[in-house]
MMTF fields as JSON, N, C-alpha, C and O atoms, coordinates in Angstrom:
{
  "mmtfVersion": "1.0.0",
  "mmtfProducer": "UNKNOWN",
  "numBonds": 431,
  "numAtoms": 432,
  "numGroups": 108,
  "numChains": 1,
  "numModels": 1,
  "chainsPerModel": [1],
  "groupsPerChain": [108],
  "chainIdList": ["A"],
  "bondAtomList": [4, 2, 8, 6, 12, 10, 16, 14, 20, 18, 24, 22, 28, 26, 32, 30, 36, 34, 40, 38, 44, 42, 48, 46, 52, 50, 56, 54, 60, 58, 64, 62, 68, 66, 72, 70, 76, 74, 80, 78, 84, 82, 88, 86, 92, 90, 96, 94, 100, 98, 104, 102, 108, 106, 112, 110, 116, 114, 120, 118, 124, 122, 128, 126, 132, 130, 136, 134, 140, 138, 144, 142, 148, 146, 152, 150, 156, 154, 160, 158, 164, 162, 168, 166, 172, 170, 176, 174, 180, 178, 184, 182, 188, 186, 192, 190, 196, 194, 200, 198, 204, 202, 208, 206, 212, 210, 216, 214, 220, 218, 224, 222, 228, 226, 232, 230, 236, 234, 240, 238, 244, 242, 248, 246, 252, 250, 256, 254, 260, 258, 264, 262, 268, 266, 272, 270, 276, 274, 280, 278, 284, 282, 288, 286, 292, 290, 296, 294, 300, 298, 304, 302, 308, 306, 312, 310, 316, 314, 320, 318, 324, 322, 328, 326, 332, 330, 336, 334, 340, 338, 344, 342, 348, 346, 352, 350, 356, 354, 360, 358, 364, 362, 368, 366, 372, 370, 376, 374, 380, 378, 384, 382, 388, 386, 392, 390, 396, 394, 400, 398, 404, 402, 408, 406, 412, 410, 416, 414, 420, 418, 424, 422, 428, 426],
  "bondOrderList": [1, 1, 1, 1, 1, 1, 1, 1, 1, 1, 1, 1, 1, 1, 1, 1, 1, 1, 1, 1, 1, 1, 1, 1, 1, 1, 1, 1, 1, 1, 1, 1, 1, 1, 1, 1, 1, 1, 1, 1, 1, 1, 1, 1, 1, 1, 1, 1, 1, 1, 1, 1, 1, 1, 1, 1, 1, 1, 1, 1, 1, 1, 1, 1, 1, 1, 1, 1, 1, 1, 1, 1, 1, 1, 1, 1, 1, 1, 1, 1, 1, 1, 1, 1, 1, 1, 1, 1, 1, 1, 1, 1, 1, 1, 1, 1, 1, 1, 1, 1, 1, 1, 1, 1, 1, 1, 1],
  "groupList": [{"groupName": "MET", "atomNameList": ["N", "CA", "C", "O"], "elementList": ["N", "C", "C", "O"], "formalChargeList": [0, 0, 0, 0], "bondAtomList": [1, 0, 2, 1, 3, 2], "bondOrderList": [1, 1, 2], "singleLetterCode": "M", "chemCompType": "L-PEPTIDE LINKING"}, {"groupName": "LYS", "atomNameList": ["N", "CA", "C", "O"], "elementList": ["N", "C", "C", "O"], "formalChargeList": [0, 0, 0, 0], "bondAtomList": [1, 0, 2, 1, 3, 2], "bondOrderList": [1, 1, 2], "singleLetterCode": "K", "chemCompType": "L-PEPTIDE LINKING"}, {"groupName": "TYR", "atomNameList": ["N", "CA", "C", "O"], "elementList": ["N", "C", "C", "O"], "formalChargeList": [0, 0, 0, 0], "bondAtomList": [1, 0, 2, 1, 3, 2], "bondOrderList": [1, 1, 2], "singleLetterCode": "Y", "chemCompType": "L-PEPTIDE LINKING"}, {"groupName": "SER", "atomNameList": ["N", "CA", "C", "O"], "elementList": ["N", "C", "C", "O"], "formalChargeList": [0, 0, 0, 0], "bondAtomList": [1, 0, 2, 1, 3, 2], "bondOrderList": [1, 1, 2], "singleLetterCode": "S", "chemCompType": "L-PEPTIDE LINKING"}, {"groupName": "GLU", "atomNameList": ["N", "CA", "C", "O"], "elementList": ["N", "C", "C", "O"], "formalChargeList": [0, 0, 0, 0], "bondAtomList": [1, 0, 2, 1, 3, 2], "bondOrderList": [1, 1, 2], "singleLetterCode": "E", "chemCompType": "L-PEPTIDE LINKING"}, {"groupName": "ILE", "atomNameList": ["N", "CA", "C", "O"], "elementList": ["N", "C", "C", "O"], "formalChargeList": [0, 0, 0, 0], "bondAtomList": [1, 0, 2, 1, 3, 2], "bondOrderList": [1, 1, 2], "singleLetterCode": "I", "chemCompType": "L-PEPTIDE LINKING"}, {"groupName": "PHE", "atomNameList": ["N", "CA", "C", "O"], "elementList": ["N", "C", "C", "O"], "formalChargeList": [0, 0, 0, 0], "bondAtomList": [1, 0, 2, 1, 3, 2], "bondOrderList": [1, 1, 2], "singleLetterCode": "F", "chemCompType": "L-PEPTIDE LINKING"}, {"groupName": "ALA", "atomNameList": ["N", "CA", "C", "O"], "elementList": ["N", "C", "C", "O"], "formalChargeList": [0, 0, 0, 0], "bondAtomList": [1, 0, 2, 1, 3, 2], "bondOrderList": [1, 1, 2], "singleLetterCode": "A", "chemCompType": "L-PEPTIDE LINKING"}, {"groupName": "LEU", "atomNameList": ["N", "CA", "C", "O"], "elementList": ["N", "C", "C", "O"], "formalChargeList": [0, 0, 0, 0], "bondAtomList": [1, 0, 2, 1, 3, 2], "bondOrderList": [1, 1, 2], "singleLetterCode": "L", "chemCompType": "L-PEPTIDE LINKING"}, {"groupName": "GLY", "atomNameList": ["N", "CA", "C", "O"], "elementList": ["N", "C", "C", "O"], "formalChargeList": [0, 0, 0, 0], "bondAtomList": [1, 0, 2, 1, 3, 2], "bondOrderList": [1, 1, 2], "singleLetterCode": "G", "chemCompType": "PEPTIDE LINKING"}, {"groupName": "THR", "atomNameList": ["N", "CA", "C", "O"], "elementList": ["N", "C", "C", "O"], "formalChargeList": [0, 0, 0, 0], "bondAtomList": [1, 0, 2, 1, 3, 2], "bondOrderList": [1, 1, 2], "singleLetterCode": "T", "chemCompType": "L-PEPTIDE LINKING"}, {"groupName": "ARG", "atomNameList": ["N", "CA", "C", "O"], "elementList": ["N", "C", "C", "O"], "formalChargeList": [0, 0, 0, 0], "bondAtomList": [1, 0, 2, 1, 3, 2], "bondOrderList": [1, 1, 2], "singleLetterCode": "R", "chemCompType": "L-PEPTIDE LINKING"}, {"groupName": "GLN", "atomNameList": ["N", "CA", "C", "O"], "elementList": ["N", "C", "C", "O"], "formalChargeList": [0, 0, 0, 0], "bondAtomList": [1, 0, 2, 1, 3, 2], "bondOrderList": [1, 1, 2], "singleLetterCode": "Q", "chemCompType": "L-PEPTIDE LINKING"}, {"groupName": "HIS", "atomNameList": ["N", "CA", "C", "O"], "elementList": ["N", "C", "C", "O"], "formalChargeList": [0, 0, 0, 0], "bondAtomList": [1, 0, 2, 1, 3, 2], "bondOrderList": [1, 1, 2], "singleLetterCode": "H", "chemCompType": "L-PEPTIDE LINKING"}, {"groupName": "ASP", "atomNameList": ["N", "CA", "C", "O"], "elementList": ["N", "C", "C", "O"], "formalChargeList": [0, 0, 0, 0], "bondAtomList": [1, 0, 2, 1, 3, 2], "bondOrderList": [1, 1, 2], "singleLetterCode": "D", "chemCompType": "L-PEPTIDE LINKING"}, {"groupName": "CYS", "atomNameList": ["N", "CA", "C", "O"], "elementList": ["N", "C", "C", "O"], "formalChargeList": [0, 0, 0, 0], "bondAtomList": [1, 0, 2, 1, 3, 2], "bondOrderList": [1, 1, 2], "singleLetterCode": "C", "chemCompType": "L-PEPTIDE LINKING"}, {"groupName": "VAL", "atomNameList": ["N", "CA", "C", "O"], "elementList": ["N", "C", "C", "O"], "formalChargeList": [0, 0, 0, 0], "bondAtomList": [1, 0, 2, 1, 3, 2], "bondOrderList": [1, 1, 2], "singleLetterCode": "V", "chemCompType": "L-PEPTIDE LINKING"}, {"groupName": "ASN", "atomNameList": ["N", "CA", "C", "O"], "elementList": ["N", "C", "C", "O"], "formalChargeList": [0, 0, 0, 0], "bondAtomList": [1, 0, 2, 1, 3, 2], "bondOrderList": [1, 1, 2], "singleLetterCode": "N", "chemCompType": "L-PEPTIDE LINKING"}, {"groupName": "TRP", "atomNameList": ["N", "CA", "C", "O"], "elementList": ["N", "C", "C", "O"], "formalChargeList": [0, 0, 0, 0], "bondAtomList": [1, 0, 2, 1, 3, 2], "bondOrderList": [1, 1, 2], "singleLetterCode": "W", "chemCompType": "L-PEPTIDE LINKING"}],
  "groupTypeList": [0, 1, 2, 3, 4, 3, 2, 5, 6, 5, 7, 5, 5, 5, 8, 7, 8, 9, 10, 2, 8, 5, 11, 2, 3, 9, 6, 2, 8, 7, 3, 11, 5, 10, 6, 1, 12, 3, 13, 12, 12, 8, 6, 7, 14, 3, 7, 15, 16, 8, 8, 6, 3, 8, 7, 8, 6, 17, 10, 8, 6, 10, 4, 14, 13, 6, 3, 9, 0, 3, 1, 8, 16, 9, 16, 8, 16, 7, 16, 16, 6, 7, 18, 1, 1, 2, 3, 6, 5, 5, 16, 5, 0, 5, 7, 0, 10, 16, 10, 9, 5, 8, 11, 2, 5, 9, 6, 3],
  "groupIdList": [1, 2, 3, 4, 5, 6, 7, 8, 9, 10, 11, 12, 13, 14, 15, 16, 17, 18, 19, 20, 21, 22, 23, 24, 25, 26, 27, 28, 29, 30, 31, 32, 33, 34, 35, 36, 37, 38, 39, 40, 41, 42, 43, 44, 45, 46, 47, 48, 49, 50, 51, 52, 53, 54, 55, 56, 57, 58, 59, 60, 61, 62, 63, 64, 65, 66, 67, 68, 69, 70, 71, 72, 73, 74, 75, 76, 77, 78, 79, 80, 81, 82, 83, 84, 85, 86, 87, 88, 89, 90, 91, 92, 93, 94, 95, 96, 97, 98, 99, 100, 101, 102, 103, 104, 105, 106, 107, 108],
  "secStructList": [7, 7, 7, 7, 2, 2, 2, 2, 2, 2, 2, 2, 2, 2, 2, 2, 2, 2, 2, 2, 2, 2, 2, 2, 2, 2, 2, 2, 2, 2, 6, 6, 7, 7, 7, 7, 2, 2, 2, 2, 2, 2, 2, 2, 2, 2, 2, 2, 2, 2, 2, 2, 2, 2, 2, 2, 2, 2, 2, 2, 3, 3, 6, 6, 3, 3, 7, 7, 2, 2, 2, 2, 2, 2, 2, 2, 2, 2, 2, 2, 2, 2, 2, 6, 6, 7, 7, 2, 2, 2, 2, 2, 2, 2, 2, 2, 2, 2, 2, 2, 2, 2, 2, 2, 6, 6, 7, 7],
  "xCoordList": [14.543, 14.252, 12.746, 12.114, 12.199, 10.725, 10.451, 11.043, 9.514, 9.108, 7.844, 6.969, 7.757, 6.46, 5.359, 5.565, 4.233, 2.941, 2.907, 2.285, 3.528, 3.505, 4.307, 3.861, 5.446, 6.32, 5.486, 5.505, 4.838, 4.019, 2.916, 2.669, 2.254, 1.122, 1.631, 0.979, 2.719, 3.329, 3.72, 3.518, 4.259, 4.747, 3.521, 3.561, 2.406, 1.175, 0.684, 0.393, 0.582, 0.132, 1.01, 0.463, 2.289, 3.194, 2.956, 2.788, 2.932, 2.599, 1.244, 1.125, 0.182, -1.051, -1.106, -1.747, -0.411, -0.286, 0.551, 0.18, 1.625, 2.383, 1.622, 1.813, 0.729, -0.038, -1.054, -1.161, -1.744, -2.792, -2.076, -2.668, -0.84, -0.165, 0.21, 0.155, 0.568, 0.963, -0.34, -0.305, -1.468, -2.756, -3.049, -3.262, -3.056, -3.457, -2.509, -2.99, -1.303, -0.388, -0.765, -0.685, -1.189, -1.625, -2.819, -2.806, -3.781, -4.962, -4.497, -4.962, -3.608, -3.157, -2.307, -2.497, -1.434, -0.509, -1.147, -0.628, -2.206, -2.895, -3.362, -3.301, -3.795, -4.257, -3.168, -3.398, -1.95, -0.854, 0.198, 0.976, 0.208, 1.202, 0.391, -0.63, 0.894, 0.32, 1.331, 2.524, 0.853, 1.735, 1.17, -0.018, 2.087, 1.672, 0.819, 0.847, 0.08, -0.867, -0.055, -0.479, 1.058, 1.881, 2.397, 2.465, 2.755, 3.284, 2.149, 2.34, 1.066, -0.216, -0.538, -0.973, -0.314, -0.651, 0.467, 0.18, 1.717, 2.859, 2.625, 2.878, 2.115, 1.929, 0.789, 0.894, -0.284, -1.408, -0.899, -1.229, -0.105, 0.422, 1.32, 1.292, 2.167, 3.09, 2.382, 2.836, 1.289, 0.383, -0.158, -0.185, -0.597, -1.191, -0.081, -0.331, 1.125, 2.212, 2.593, 2.875, 2.587, 3.027, 1.876, 2.161, 0.601, -0.363, -0.439, -0.731, -0.197, -0.268, 1.027, 0.942, 2.149, 3.297, 3.124, 3.639, 2.434, 2.196, 1.242, 1.41, 0.124, -0.747, -0.174, -0.504, 0.695, 1.368, 2.231, 2.109, 3.075, 3.933, 3.12, 3.488, 2.07, 1.282, 0.569, 0.323, 0.254, -0.285, 0.767, 0.448, 1.931, 2.872, 3.635, 4.081, 3.785, 4.584, 3.859, 3.091, 4.035, 3.586, 4.83, 5.542, 5.064, 6.321, 7.453, 7.66, 8.238, 9.516, 9.411, 10.446, 8.248, 8.107, 6.957, 6.142, 6.862, 5.787, 4.546, 4.478, 3.482, 2.121, 1.455, 0.61, 1.807, 1.161, 0.163, -0.442, 0.044, -0.763, -2.182, -2.799, -2.769, -4.114, -4.485, -5.526, -3.602, -3.912, -3.68, -4.375, -2.709, -2.524, -3.785, -4.252, -4.248, -5.441, -6.633, -7.415, -6.828, -7.855, -7.81, -8.873, -6.716, -6.519, -6.763, -7.32, -6.396, -6.578, -8.124, -8.604, -8.808, -10.228, -10.913, -11.832, -10.371, -10.943, -10.656, -11.504, -9.549, -9.28, -10.217, -10.713, -10.51, -11.369, -12.845, -13.482, -13.391, -14.706, -14.746, -15.782, -13.685, -13.657, -13.637, -14.307, -12.881, -12.843, -14.213, -14.545, -15.024, -16.359, -17.354, -18.539, -16.877, -17.636, -18.697, -19.775, -18.354, -19.212, -19.01, -18.01, -19.964, -19.804, -18.566, -18.122, -18.045, -16.91, -17.024, -16.14, -18.21, -18.397, -18.477, -17.943, -19.086, -19.177, -17.785, -17.428, -16.977, -15.581, -14.808, -14.07, -14.923, -14.211, -14.719, -13.945, -16.027, -16.629, -16.161, -15.694, -16.289, -15.788, -14.315, -13.933, -13.484, -12.024, -11.744, -10.898, -12.45, -12.199, -12.674, -12.011, -13.751, -14.269, -13.37, -13.101, -12.938, -12.0, -10.744, -10.206, -10.169, -8.852, -9.106, -8.297, -10.288, -10.511, -10.659, -10.031, -11.518, -11.66, -10.363, -10.047, -9.557, -8.33, -7.361, -6.624, -7.359, -6.495, -7.112, -6.367, -8.349, -9.087, -8.753, -8.583, -8.665, -8.395, -6.938, -6.519, -6.134, -4.684, -3.887, -2.769, -4.318, -3.765, -2.856, -2.874, -2.077, -1.097, -1.497, -0.748],
  "yCoordList": [25.316, 26.102, 26.011, 24.955, 27.3, 27.386, 27.639, 28.508, 26.824, 27.017, 27.856, 27.85, 28.581, 29.364, 28.494, 27.381, 29.006, 28.167, 27.95, 26.98, 28.785, 28.538, 27.25, 26.452, 27.071, 25.774, 24.532, 23.478, 24.669, 23.491, 23.182, 22.023, 24.216, 24.05, 23.443, 22.557, 23.866, 23.416, 21.844, 20.974, 21.612, 20.115, 19.267, 18.137, 19.691, 19.056, 18.785, 17.63, 19.722, 19.625, 18.604, 17.809, 18.6, 17.701, 16.323, 15.437, 16.087, 14.775, 14.165, 12.958, 15.083, 14.659, 14.279, 13.322, 15.077, 14.789, 13.507, 12.652, 13.364, 12.098, 10.832, 9.756, 11.008, 9.884, 9.485, 8.314, 10.443, 10.219, 9.732, 8.955, 10.177, 9.723, 8.265, 7.532, 7.794, 6.368, 5.587, 4.491, 6.034, 5.285, 5.135, 4.025, 6.219, 6.231, 5.238, 4.506, 5.288, 4.411, 2.948, 2.162, 2.62, 1.242, 0.861, -0.245, 1.684, 1.456, 1.503, 0.741, 2.374, 2.54, 1.301, 0.751, 0.89, -0.212, -1.525, -2.449, -1.707, -2.997, -3.571, -4.777, -2.708, -3.215, -3.401, -3.961, -2.974, -3.097, -4.162, -4.586, -4.576, -5.495, -6.786, -6.701, -7.954, -9.183, -10.025, -10.013, -10.753, -11.598, -13.01, -13.21, -13.972, -15.324, -15.55, -14.805, -16.598, -17.025, -17.226, -16.837, -17.814, -18.218, -16.894, -16.805, -15.877, -14.665, -13.846, -13.192, -13.887, -13.204, -13.857, -13.187, -15.15, -15.819, -15.461, -15.229, -15.372, -14.973, -13.641, -13.472, -12.579, -11.304, -11.319, -10.643, -12.084, -12.231, -12.786, -12.286, -13.803, -14.448, -13.573, -13.531, -12.825, -11.913, -10.815, -10.395, -10.326, -9.286, -9.838, -9.174, -11.131, -11.712, -12.014, -11.907, -12.385, -12.663, -11.258, -11.197, -10.203, -8.834, -8.466, -8.149, -8.551, -8.098, -9.06, -8.562, -10.378, -11.206, -10.958, -11.104, -10.61, -10.286, -8.967, -8.792, -8.034, -6.823, -6.978, -6.352, -7.771, -8.067, -8.81, -8.565, -9.718, -10.538, -9.517, -9.491, -8.711, -7.884, -6.884, -6.715, -6.259, -5.435, -6.149, -5.552, -7.414, -8.199, -8.357, -8.154, -8.69, -9.056, -7.938, -8.05, -6.797, -5.631, -4.41, -4.169, -3.531, -2.281, -1.377, -1.457, -0.546, 0.351, -0.607, -1.366, -0.679, -1.504, -2.607, -3.192, -2.958, -4.036, -4.886, -4.566, -5.994, -7.013, -6.423, -5.705, -6.773, -6.043, -6.675, -6.045, -7.852, -8.676, -9.755, -9.772, -10.63, -11.753, -11.513, -12.266, -10.342, -10.132, -9.821, -10.252, -9.065, -8.734, -9.98, -10.145, -10.804, -11.95, -12.979, -13.603, -13.059, -13.886, -13.361, -14.144, -12.005, -11.374, -11.581, -11.766, -11.569, -11.772, -13.269, -13.596, -14.174, -15.59, -16.021, -16.962, -15.256, -15.441, -14.912, -15.509, -13.738, -13.282, -14.169, -14.322, -14.714, -15.696, -16.879, -17.33, -17.419, -18.553, -18.103, -18.866, -16.926, -16.572, -16.225, -16.423, -15.738, -15.449, -16.838, -17.006, -17.765, -19.111, -19.737, -20.546, -19.437, -19.983, -19.262, -19.596, -18.272, -17.376, -16.431, -16.219, -15.871, -14.91, -13.661, -13.513, -12.677, -11.446, -10.704, -10.967, -9.762, -8.976, -8.168, -8.139, -7.486, -6.643, -7.535, -7.142, -8.644, -9.397, -9.961, -10.02, -10.383, -10.752, -9.7, -9.965, -8.52, -7.352, -6.976, -6.657, -7.022, -6.664, -7.812, -7.517, -9.116, -10.051, -9.939, -10.042, -9.737, -9.67, -8.507, -8.585, -7.409, -6.171, -6.458, -6.038, -7.13, -7.389, -8.38, -8.188, -9.33, -10.309, -9.685, -9.955, -8.873, -8.115, -7.121, -6.989, -6.434, -5.448, -6.107, -5.689, -7.184, -7.964, -8.472, -8.325, -9.112, -9.629, -8.458, -8.656, -7.309, -6.19, -5.617, -5.2, -5.606, -5.131, -6.061, -5.609, -7.301, -8.152, -8.298, -9.073, -7.676, -7.658, -8.675, -8.931, -9.292, -10.268, -9.705, -10.194, -8.727, -8.101, -8.015, -7.501],
  "zCoordList": [1.569, 0.453, 0.227, 0.254, -0.014, -0.068, -1.547, -2.186, -2.058, -3.38, -3.544, -2.678, -4.664, -4.725, -5.209, -5.692, -5.073, -5.322, -6.884, -7.316, -7.726, -9.141, -9.502, -10.327, -8.895, -9.088, -8.584, -9.218, -7.555, -7.009, -7.969, -8.302, -8.416, -9.467, -10.753, -11.306, -11.228, -12.548, -12.285, -13.133, -11.105, -10.922, -10.788, -11.275, -10.167, -10.129, -11.555, -11.863, -12.39, -13.777, -14.547, -15.311, -14.379, -15.072, -14.656, -15.495, -13.337, -12.854, -13.272, -13.486, -13.386, -13.828, -15.33, -15.764, -16.027, -17.486, -17.67, -18.474, -16.97, -17.122, -16.722, -17.29, -15.696, -15.291, -16.425, -16.79, -16.93, -17.953, -19.284, -20.033, -19.566, -20.72, -20.527, -21.514, -19.41, -19.129, -19.214, -19.771, -18.726, -18.725, -20.245, -20.731, -20.948, -22.314, -23.212, -24.077, -22.953, -23.625, -23.504, -24.449, -22.259, -22.017, -22.971, -23.512, -23.177, -24.011, -25.454, -26.301, -25.704, -27.171, -27.567, -28.652, -26.748, -26.985, -26.941, -27.568, -26.274, -25.971, -27.382, -27.622, -28.229, -29.576, -30.506, -31.578, -30.204, -31.149, -30.796, -31.651, -29.551, -29.119, -28.697, -28.014, -29.133, -28.704, -27.909, -28.214, -26.894, -26.081, -26.284, -26.536, -26.159, -26.066, -24.835, -23.855, -24.948, -23.8, -22.498, -21.41, -22.653, -21.515, -20.838, -19.612, -21.675, -21.054, -20.423, -19.397, -20.997, -20.388, -19.016, -18.08, -18.937, -17.561, -16.69, -15.516, -17.06, -16.334, -15.739, -14.546, -16.547, -16.036, -14.974, -13.951, -15.22, -14.264, -13.032, -11.957, -13.102, -11.797, -11.087, -9.857, -11.811, -11.111, -10.394, -9.329, -10.922, -10.319, -9.002, -7.965, -9.114, -7.839, -6.777, -5.577, -7.23, -6.279, -5.613, -4.416, -6.391, -5.86, -4.744, -3.589, -5.229, -4.275, -3.021, -1.934, -3.12, -1.972, -1.102, 0.117, -1.648, -0.793, -0.108, 0.997, -0.695, 0.076, 1.023, 2.069, 0.895, 1.894, 3.109, 4.269, 2.743, 3.794, 4.664, 5.889, 4.007, 4.701, 5.634, 6.797, 5.146, 5.875, 7.052, 8.101, 6.847, 7.94, 9.044, 10.215, 8.724, 9.722, 10.381, 11.523, 9.604, 10.135, 10.128, 9.197, 11.165, 11.19, 11.351, 12.352, 10.374, 10.257, 10.401, 9.455, 11.49, 11.571, 12.577, 12.895, 13.118, 14.102, 13.803, 12.938, 14.511, 14.33, 14.802, 15.799, 13.995, 14.313, 15.532, 16.168, 15.851, 16.916, 16.536, 15.464, 17.476, 17.211, 16.876, 16.122, 17.498, 17.332, 15.854, 15.356, 15.181, 13.859, 12.898, 11.895, 13.25, 12.425, 12.578, 11.625, 13.874, 14.055, 13.353, 12.815, 13.324, 12.628, 11.142, 10.55, 10.513, 9.126, 8.882, 7.834, 9.746, 9.45, 9.587, 8.955, 10.445, 10.571, 9.258, 8.699, 8.83, 7.559, 6.363, 5.483, 6.326, 5.24, 5.392, 4.359, 6.523, 6.672, 6.23, 5.503, 6.633, 6.226, 4.689, 4.055, 4.123, 2.727, 1.96, 0.94, 2.475, 1.799, 1.903, 1.038, 2.875, 2.995, 2.183, 2.168, 1.506, 0.514, 1.163, 0.607, 2.362, 2.893, 2.174, 1.472, 2.312, 1.549, 2.142, 3.259, 1.317, 1.648, 2.913, 3.769, 2.983, 4.199, 5.476, 6.513, 5.426, 6.662, 6.993, 8.17, 5.982, 6.341, 6.968, 7.917, 6.506, 7.065, 8.449, 9.351, 8.592, 10.012, 10.992, 12.092, 10.584, 11.595, 11.892, 13.057, 10.926, 11.146, 12.031, 12.922, 11.799, 12.56, 14.065, 15.013, 14.223, 15.55, 16.271, 17.457, 15.675, 16.365, 16.639, 17.713, 15.822, 16.145, 17.336, 18.254, 17.253, 18.292, 19.619, 20.592, 19.694, 21.002, 21.524, 22.705, 20.583, 21.151, 21.626, 22.591, 20.994, 21.471, 22.811, 23.699, 22.926, 24.167, 25.336, 26.468, 25.065, 26.285, 26.409, 27.27, 25.688, 25.928, 25.216, 25.664, 24.16, 23.414, 22.368, 21.239, 22.663, 21.805, 20.44, 19.609]
}
């Protein structure tokens, strides 16, 4: 089924308006709703857990199979350098280099 360009344009406009309304409602409701300190900490912790699990899953898997040891070693090297408080760009460059070298020499 082929849609005309006007339907696609209308759908884009509706999605954009919905996105901005959701963002606006967050700012609007933030001043009207109060949460306990424990609930605020729970929300912050749940966001960290979600991001960590997403990063872990993307480290270990590519599409539907294991990514390989080289990617895992590169991420572990990045974690060590980030823990030592190197700058973000240095951490990324070192992890990328380690992963590339390991893949180049055939370390899966």
